[in-house]
C-alpha positions as a Markdown table, in Angstrom:
| # | Residue | x | y | z |
|---|---|---|---|---|
| 1 | Met | -127.0 | 109.2 | 184.6 |
| 2 | Lys | -127.5 | 112.8 | 183.8 |
| 3 | Lys | -123.8 | 113.4 | 183.1 |
| 4 | Ile | -123.7 | 110.5 | 180.7 |
| 5 | Leu | -126.8 | 111.7 | 178.9 |
| 6 | Ile | -125.5 | 115.2 | 178.7 |
| 7 | Gly | -122.2 | 113.9 | 177.3 |
| 8 | Leu | -124.0 | 111.8 | 174.8 |
| 9 | Leu | -126.1 | 114.7 | 173.6 |
| 10 | Ala | -123.1 | 116.9 | 173.3 |
| 11 | Ala | -121.2 | 114.3 | 171.2 |
| 12 | Ser | -124.2 | 113.7 | 169.0 |
| 13 | Ser | -124.8 | 117.4 | 168.4 |
| 14 | Leu | -121.1 | 117.9 | 167.4 |
| 15 | Thr | -121.3 | 115.0 | 164.9 |
| 16 | Ala | -124.6 | 116.4 | 163.5 |
| 17 | Val | -122.8 | 119.8 | 162.9 |
| 18 | Ala | -119.7 | 118.1 | 161.5 |
| 19 | Leu | -121.4 | 115.8 | 159.0 |
| 20 | Pro | -122.6 | 118.5 | 156.5 |
| 21 | Ala | -119.2 | 120.1 | 156.7 |
| 22 | Met | -117.6 | 116.8 | 155.7 |
| 23 | Ala | -119.9 | 116.3 | 152.7 |
| 24 | Ala | -118.4 | 116.8 | 149.3 |
| 25 | Pro | -117.1 | 120.4 | 149.0 |
| 26 | Trp | -118.8 | 122.7 | 146.5 |
| 27 | Val | -116.7 | 123.1 | 143.4 |
| 28 | Asn | -117.0 | 126.4 | 141.6 |
| 29 | Ile | -118.7 | 126.5 | 138.2 |
| 30 | Asn | -115.5 | 127.2 | 136.2 |
| 31 | Gln | -113.7 | 124.2 | 137.7 |
| 32 | Arg | -116.8 | 122.0 | 137.2 |
| 33 | Gln | -117.0 | 123.1 | 133.5 |
| 34 | Ala | -113.3 | 122.4 | 133.0 |
| 35 | Gln | -113.7 | 118.9 | 134.6 |
| 36 | Leu | -116.7 | 118.0 | 132.4 |
| 37 | Asp | -114.9 | 119.2 | 129.3 |
| 38 | Arg | -111.8 | 117.1 | 130.3 |
| 39 | Arg | -114.0 | 114.0 | 130.8 |
| 40 | Ile | -115.4 | 114.4 | 127.3 |
| 41 | Asp | -111.9 | 114.8 | 125.8 |
| 42 | Met | -110.7 | 111.8 | 127.7 |
| 43 | Gly | -113.6 | 109.7 | 126.5 |
| 44 | Val | -112.9 | 110.6 | 122.9 |
| 45 | Arg | -109.1 | 110.0 | 123.3 |
| 46 | Gln | -109.6 | 106.6 | 124.9 |
| 47 | Gly | -112.2 | 105.5 | 122.4 |
| 48 | Asp | -115.0 | 105.4 | 125.0 |
| 49 | Leu | -117.1 | 107.9 | 123.1 |
| 50 | Thr | -118.2 | 107.7 | 119.5 |
| 51 | Arg | -118.0 | 110.9 | 117.4 |
| 52 | Arg | -121.8 | 111.3 | 117.5 |
| 53 | Glu | -121.8 | 110.9 | 121.3 |
| 54 | Ala | -119.1 | 113.5 | 121.7 |
| 55 | Ile | -120.8 | 116.0 | 119.4 |
| 56 | Asn | -124.1 | 115.6 | 121.4 |
| 57 | Leu | -122.3 | 116.0 | 124.8 |
| 58 | Arg | -120.3 | 119.0 | 123.6 |
| 59 | Ala | -123.5 | 120.6 | 122.3 |
| 60 | Glu | -125.2 | 120.2 | 125.7 |
| 61 | Phe | -122.0 | 121.5 | 127.4 |
| 62 | Gln | -122.1 | 124.6 | 125.2 |
| 63 | Thr | -125.7 | 125.2 | 126.1 |
| 64 | Ile | -124.8 | 125.2 | 129.8 |
| 65 | Val | -121.9 | 127.7 | 129.1 |
| 66 | Arg | -124.2 | 130.0 | 127.1 |
| 67 | Leu | -126.8 | 129.9 | 129.9 |
| 68 | Glu | -124.2 | 130.7 | 132.5 |
| 69 | Met | -123.1 | 133.7 | 130.4 |
| 70 | Arg | -126.7 | 134.9 | 130.2 |
| 71 | Tyr | -127.1 | 134.5 | 134.0 |
| 72 | Arg | -123.9 | 136.5 | 134.6 |
| 73 | Arg | -125.0 | 139.4 | 132.4 |
| 74 | Thr | -127.8 | 140.2 | 134.9 |
| 75 | Gly | -125.3 | 141.3 | 137.6 |
| 76 | Gly | -123.8 | 138.1 | 138.9 |
| 77 | Leu | -125.1 | 134.6 | 139.7 |
| 78 | Gln | -128.0 | 134.4 | 142.1 |
| 79 | Arg | -128.4 | 131.4 | 144.3 |
| 80 | Trp | -131.2 | 129.8 | 142.2 |
| 81 | Glu | -129.1 | 130.3 | 139.1 |
| 82 | Met | -126.1 | 128.5 | 140.7 |
| 83 | Arg | -128.4 | 125.7 | 141.7 |
| 84 | Asp | -129.9 | 125.5 | 138.2 |
| 85 | Leu | -126.4 | 125.4 | 136.6 |
| 86 | Asp | -125.2 | 122.8 | 139.1 |
| 87 | Arg | -128.3 | 120.6 | 138.4 |
| 88 | Arg | -127.7 | 120.8 | 134.7 |
| 89 | Met | -124.0 | 119.9 | 135.1 |
| 90 | Asp | -125.1 | 117.0 | 137.3 |
| 91 | Val | -127.3 | 115.7 | 134.5 |
| 92 | Leu | -124.5 | 116.2 | 131.9 |
| 93 | Ser | -122.0 | 114.4 | 134.2 |
| 94 | Arg | -124.4 | 111.4 | 134.4 |
| 95 | Lys | -124.8 | 111.4 | 130.6 |
| 96 | Ile | -121.0 | 111.4 | 130.1 |
| 97 | Arg | -120.7 | 108.5 | 132.5 |
| 98 | Tyr | -123.4 | 106.6 | 130.8 |
| 99 | Glu | -122.1 | 107.2 | 127.3 |
| 100 | Arg | -118.5 | 106.3 | 128.3 |
| 101 | His | -119.7 | 103.0 | 129.9 |
| 102 | Asp | -122.5 | 102.0 | 127.5 |
| 103 | Arg | -120.3 | 99.3 | 125.9 |
| 104 | Asp | -121.2 | 100.0 | 122.3 |
| 105 | Asp | -118.4 | 98.5 | 120.2 |
| 106 | Arg | -117.8 | 101.6 | 118.0 |
| 107 | Gly | -117.2 | 99.4 | 115.0 |
| 108 | Arg | -114.6 | 97.3 | 116.7 |
| 109 | Pro | -114.8 | 93.5 | 116.2 |
| 110 | Tyr | -114.7 | 92.9 | 120.0 |
| 111 | Pro | -115.7 | 95.1 | 123.0 |
| 112 | Gly | -113.1 | 96.6 | 125.3 |
| 113 | Pro | -110.3 | 99.1 | 124.8 |
| 114 | Arg | -108.3 | 99.3 | 121.6 |
| 115 | Pro | -105.2 | 97.1 | 121.6 |
| 116 | Ala | -101.9 | 98.9 | 122.4 |
| 117 | Tyr | -100.3 | 97.7 | 119.1 |
| 118 | Asp | -103.1 | 98.5 | 116.7 |
| 119 | Thr | -101.5 | 101.0 | 114.3 |
| 120 | Asp | -103.9 | 100.4 | 111.4 |
| 121 | Arg | -106.9 | 100.7 | 113.8 |
| 122 | Asp | -108.6 | 97.6 | 112.5 |
| 123 | Gly | -109.4 | 96.4 | 116.0 |
| 124 | His | -106.8 | 93.6 | 116.0 |
| 125 | Pro | -103.3 | 93.9 | 117.5 |
| 126 | Asp | -100.6 | 94.1 | 114.9 |
| 127 | Arg | -97.8 | 91.4 | 115.0 |
| 128 | Val | -95.0 | 93.1 | 116.8 |
| 129 | Asp | -93.8 | 90.3 | 119.0 |
| 130 | Arg | -91.8 | 88.5 | 116.3 |
| 131 | Phe | -89.2 | 90.3 | 114.2 |
| 132 | Pro | -90.0 | 93.9 | 115.3 |
| 133 | Arg | -87.8 | 95.5 | 112.7 |
| 134 | Asp | -89.0 | 93.4 | 109.8 |
| 135 | Pro | -91.2 | 95.5 | 107.4 |
| 136 | Arg | -93.0 | 92.4 | 106.3 |
| 137 | Arg | -94.7 | 92.0 | 109.6 |
| 138 | Trp | -97.5 | 94.2 | 108.6 |
């Protein structure tokens, strides 16, 4: 009985040590900033963010960048400064996700992504299925 109990305790202690190590790895600040900037760019490019939303998100992003520069001027980042920047980036990440998925129509007549064949950007697909080389199709 003792051998089973000792084995069970040893196994549980190994898993208790391994679980924090298996958690999401910490990403350095520069990578995180590049990722957030890329997400804003993709939101604009795909039409998920309006111009105003993108301006507001970029302003908040620049505030975090300036704060990081101010923290670094004091001789490197302290642990509390890294946690503060990480927390601010978490908040910005949630805001980007919310704004990209808030389903505002952005002036389109129907929700959802812009049709692939919408060259005049009126929200309706252009007629390209019949007579693709005919200039009157527009």
